[in-house]
Steps between C-alpha positions, in 0.01 A plus 500: 500500500648835403525777757402810303192573714695441821777733388253768390296502821817493712653792310180703521459434871855622562411818311170538688297445185233261379464360149300657222397233250307602189298247300466510124386253237779361286444593137262788569458661254773310307809306604742774396298778660455289813874463542548877484217550752661259743839666460337835585359353822836358599689820419271706720503296819318167470662265753355187342253409228175305495411409143203332336488265203198583282202271556153504352306453825678682785238443770689679780547816299281804455430674169824698476722193508253298295540756222878467528462123451288559191742756351794263538308202360383711205867585433579129474683472831554140614649346815808416294552863397449602862773263617733640234433850632552382859837351407601834347396684817696256714817549296465877537414491872668201665407595859142624452228274645252405227169332581222366282128518576326248274203263470500124535402427140817665375708286732322172431498557123879480495511221757553614858866402509553633148359840590721536805803389302432773242460748783829387652685530170360852458624613841164521678518512881139432604167385364158581645212306340191708560240226467667210683387475865761386744307176563565397137846648465724201581608413142565866419703555817701184437580607143590852613736377769659250263573786260632726777207741462314650796128411518298804612148489645245768573371568849139624484389758756246257649742208549494334841810415703526145365480620140761767565732238651458287186570799275810587702625141472444473125617843384862580426648826380206700633135468601249698293254648749182617330413855597134416446279220372386476138689559178782738410419862428521857620124551516498391864778589739699264715396450859746512785591140588421372845812520715434150629508360145846645444608375841361150434695475176819618665451269800466211254839590354376647174711654229477882479144626455416712198157664466318535167147550360375858511839669535521796267644798692803579717265525798389142440866395504559680829187341646618152397840554659345644817294181524820298512553409135846474349378625164211597277388389154322735259339325205194666355635848573814423300316331214250788487783740413601276211142491372454874542799583280496221242507751215763728656786279618732780609229635730443144622863455602509839669183416697630154594828651615328761717259244646780256586715768663212619717402147605859408579552818702202399713679178603761694696439465871548826691 
């Protein structure tokens, strides 16, 4: 198992910072444009990346990310072209943690072990499968661990102590704590996590806790960190900028740069 997440969280803690992790869809709006978008995020402060592979039925995602899926699919983006892009990103950024957020059909279609082997060869650090509950996760976890890839699970805001202990046991790299129930999107804001949920995960020996779903402003980032999180993920807010400026790429990159800088600045603990 590689140590990129461990090194990142340790470095940030020493600097009294948390992680800002943007999510974007690989290949949105095209593979080449996607690579430039991701490089803009990295250049302006992203500590790690969470990336999607386009899928036709993204049940955990709201309309903003669904449209990103559809744009990438319409451009002919495939899992194979995504892995090629991932390998290019890994060569350019050897220490940057890179995670995938995908759906089970994409994994199973390539064979579970085959998918994780492709992810390994492309330099992926973690895989979160949005529609696989932990009770059915054993073959995916086994394949991930065999490939040296961290399996990541989500912790819903209504999870009980036993569920949180399971999530802490299964997750490596980080735990994705959902800021609210439902699907991704900025139409409803995150809710402050219960302090006892964070404590239960930590008491169970969890990997660092990162909060996502509903995070779209620097204040949300500060709220997540104040709740005890080691980082924050912004998905729909990031993808919305891409969609807003599809026809004006220079404005898009300027807006993405400004957004990333502001979100990263909010991770600094005073």
